[in-house]
C-alpha positions in Angstrom: 82.1 21.3 106.3 83.4 24.3 104.3 84.6 27.1 106.5 85.0 30.7 105.5 88.5 31.7 104.4 90.1 34.9 105.5 93.5 36.3 104.4 95.9 38.5 106.3 97.8 41.2 104.5 100.7 43.5 105.1 102.8 45.9 103.0 104.0 42.8 101.1 100.6 42.4 99.5 98.6 44.6 97.2 96.2 47.2 98.5 94.0 47.5 95.4 90.3 46.7 95.3 90.9 44.4 92.3 93.3 42.3 94.4 90.7 41.7 97.1 87.9 41.2 94.6 90.1 38.7 92.8 90.4 36.5 95.9 86.7 36.1 96.1 86.8 33.6 93.3 89.0 31.4 95.6 86.5 31.6 98.4 88.0 34.4 100.4 85.3 36.3 102.5 87.3 38.5 104.9 90.7 40.0 105.7 92.9 40.8 108.7 95.2 43.7 107.9 98.5 44.5 109.5 98.2 48.0 110.9 101.2 48.5 113.1 104.4 47.1 114.6 106.3 48.1 117.7 105.9 51.8 118.7 106.8 53.6 115.5 105.8 51.6 112.4 102.5 51.9 110.6 101.9 49.9 107.4 101.9 52.3 104.5 99.3 50.1 102.8 97.0 49.7 105.8 94.5 52.4 105.0 93.9 51.3 101.5 93.8 47.6 102.5 91.3 48.2 105.2 89.1 50.3 102.9 89.3 47.9 99.9 88.9 44.7 101.9 85.8 46.2 103.5 84.5 47.1 100.0 85.2 43.6 98.8 83.9 41.6 101.7 82.2 43.8 104.2 84.4 42.2 106.8 87.9 43.3 107.9 89.9 43.4 111.1 93.4 44.6 112.0 96.4 43.3 113.9 99.5 44.6 115.6 103.0 42.9 115.3 104.2 42.9 118.9 107.7 43.5 120.3 106.8 43.7 124.0 107.3 47.5 124.1 105.8 49.5 126.9 103.5 51.7 124.8 102.6 49.4 122.0 99.0 48.9 123.1 98.4 52.6 123.2 100.1 53.1 119.9 98.0 50.4 118.2 94.8 51.7 119.6 95.6 55.2 118.5 96.1 54.0 115.0 92.9 51.9 115.1 91.0 55.1 116.0 92.7 57.1 113.3 91.6 54.5 110.7 88.0 55.1 111.8 87.6 51.5 113.1 84.8 51.2 115.6 84.5 49.1 118.7 83.0 46.1 117.0 86.3 45.6 115.0 88.3 42.5 115.6 91.7 43.4 116.9 94.5 40.8 117.0 97.8 40.7 118.7 100.5 39.0 116.6 102.8 37.1 118.9 105.7 35.7 117.0 108.6 38.1 117.0 112.0 36.5 117.8 112.8 39.2 120.4 109.9 38.3 122.6 110.6 36.8 126.0 110.3 33.1 126.6 107.1 33.6 128.7 104.6 35.9 127.0 101.3 35.4 128.6 101.4 38.1 131.3 102.5 40.7 128.7 99.7 39.6 126.3 97.1 40.0 129.0 98.4 43.5 129.8 98.1 44.4 126.1 94.6 42.9 125.9 93.5 44.6 129.1 94.4 48.0 127.7 92.2 47.4 124.6 89.4 46.0 126.6 89.4 48.8 129.1 89.0 51.2 126.2 85.9 49.4 125.0 87.4 47.1 122.3 86.2 43.7 123.3 86.6 41.7 120.0 90.1 40.5 120.7 92.3 37.8 119.3 95.8 36.4 120.0 97.8 35.0 117.0 100.7 32.6 117.4 102.1 29.4 116.0 100.9 26.1 117.4 104.3 25.4 118.8 104.3 28.6 121.0 101.1 27.3 122.6 102.4 23.7 122.9 105.7 24.9 124.5 103.9 27.2 127.0 105.3 30.4 125.6 101.6 31.4 125.3 99.5 29.7 128.0 96.1 29.2 126.4 94.2 28.7 129.6 95.5 31.9 131.2 94.6 34.3 128.4 92.3 37.0 129.6 89.5 39.2 128.2 87.8 36.3 126.4 90.4 36.5 123.6 89.9 34.3 120.6 92.7 32.0 119.4 94.2 32.5 115.9 96.7 29.7 115.4 99.2 29.0 112.6 100.1 25.5 111.7 101.1 24.6 108.1 101.4 21.2 106.4 99.1 19.5 108.9 95.4 18.3 108.9 94.7 19.9 112.3 95.7 23.2 114.1 97.6 21.1 116.7 95.8 22.5 119.8 92.2 22.5 121.0 89.6 25.3 121.0 91.0 27.2 118.1 88.8 29.8 116.5 90.8 30.6 113.4 93.4 28.3 111.9 96.0 29.8 109.6 96.8 26.7 107.5 99.0 28.1 104.7 101.4 30.9 103.9 101.1 30.2 100.1 97.5 30.6 99.3 96.8 29.5 95.7 100.6 29.8 95.0 100.8 33.4 96.2 102.8 34.8 99.0 99.7 35.2 101.1 98.6 33.7 104.4 95.1 32.2 104.6 93.0 30.9 107.5 89.9 28.9 108.1 87.5 31.0 110.2 85.9 28.2 112.2 83.5 30.4 114.2 82.6 32.8 111.3 84.0 35.7 113.4 84.8 37.9 110.4 81.5 38.3 108.6 79.4 41.2 107.4 76.9 41.1 110.3 77.7 44.3 112.1 80.6 42.7 114.0 83.2 44.0 111.6 84.8 47.3 110.9 83.0 50.2 109.4 85.6 52.6 108.1 84.8 56.3 108.4 85.1 58.4 105.3 88.4 60.4 105.4 88.3 64.1 106.0 90.5 66.5 103.9 91.9 70.0 104.3 90.8 72.4 101.6 93.0 75.4 102.5 96.2 77.0 101.4 98.7 77.1 104.2 101.6 75.6 106.2 101.2 71.9 106.9 103.0 69.4 109.2 103.2 65.6 108.7 101.4 63.7 111.5 102.1 60.1 110.4 105.5 58.3 110.1 106.0 59.0 106.4 104.2 60.4 103.4 105.2 60.4 99.7 105.1 63.1 97.1 103.6 62.3 93.7 104.2 63.7 90.2 100.6 64.1 89.4 97.0 63.3 90.5 95.6 60.9 91.6 98.1 59.9 94.4 98.6 56.3 93.5 101.0 54.1 91.5 104.6 53.4 92.2 105.6 55.0 88.9 103.9 58.2 89.9 105.7 58.4 93.2 108.6 60.8 93.5 111.8 60.1 95.5 110.7 63.0 97.8 109.3 61.8 101.2 108.4 63.7 104.3 108.9 62.2 107.8 106.8 62.9 110.8 107.2 66.5 112.0 108.2 67.8 108.5 106.6 71.1 107.4 105.7 72.3 104.0 103.5 74.9 102.2 100.7 73.5 100.1 97.6 74.6 98.1 94.6 72.3 98.3 93.3 71.0 95.0 90.3 68.8 94.4 90.4 65.6 92.5 86.9 64.0 92.4 85.9 63.7 96.1 89.4 63.9 97.4 91.6 66.9 98.1 95.4 66.8 97.7 98.1 69.4 98.4 100.0 70.9 95.5 103.5 71.8 96.6 106.9 72.8 95.1 108.0 69.2 95.2 104.8 67.5 93.9 101.4 66.5 95.2 100.9 65.3 98.8 97.9 64.0 100.7 95.5 66.5 102.4 94.0 63.7 104.5 93.6 65.0 108.1 94.8 61.7 109.5 98.2 62.2 107.8 98.8 66.0 107.9 97.9 68.9 110.1 97.2 72.5 109.0 99.5 74.7 111.1 98.7 78.1 109.6 96.2 79.0 106.9 97.2 81.5 104.3 94.5 83.7 102.8 
């Protein structure tokens, strides 16, 4: 039986629509996107990867790389909401960091419980087969009906029972790209996947403050392409003056150091200047 193939992406992979469309010819029909890690990191490619994976497949979920921090569940959910992902979205907890404790199950359940209590019930736990086999993650004690996403390479089986998604390779078609068999067809365009909300933009001249971890300045519009990026970057809390300029359906901010995003998820208008 041929199972649907899904890929998982992070900042190491492309965020272009052509990248995701190109994977279709190899049977890929969905994607899980790394959204966050710890309590501070947000993948700089997450927004585009979510939007373009959804355009390509109509099916996308997101995951958080866990370090056992106190506020990681809250941080992850905050970013999920900012990305416009609704409560039917599949959310996964990536349990593999070397700094995690030997016994992880109680912490996993606490993380899942926070998401579930906030109305997000499509939950997964990702880990290598060895972590389940060694009891670092106790499969039978996982709560909130979490599905199992298990990594096992170079084998003909996932290595444990009742697996929902099996990540069987980290070199899909010779690329540096993880791929999984979706045994239960969880990620499919049937209303059980994410529906990204169209971004909102500021259209005013004024003083702005950076809301996200980091934004880049660009030499010209549109705001894309590594060659178009300037060395200038603004960290969270930085303030700058900008004039909103329209480029198609998108607004950007023209500043003294280049063009910056006017997306309301990334910057906040502190004071409008008439």
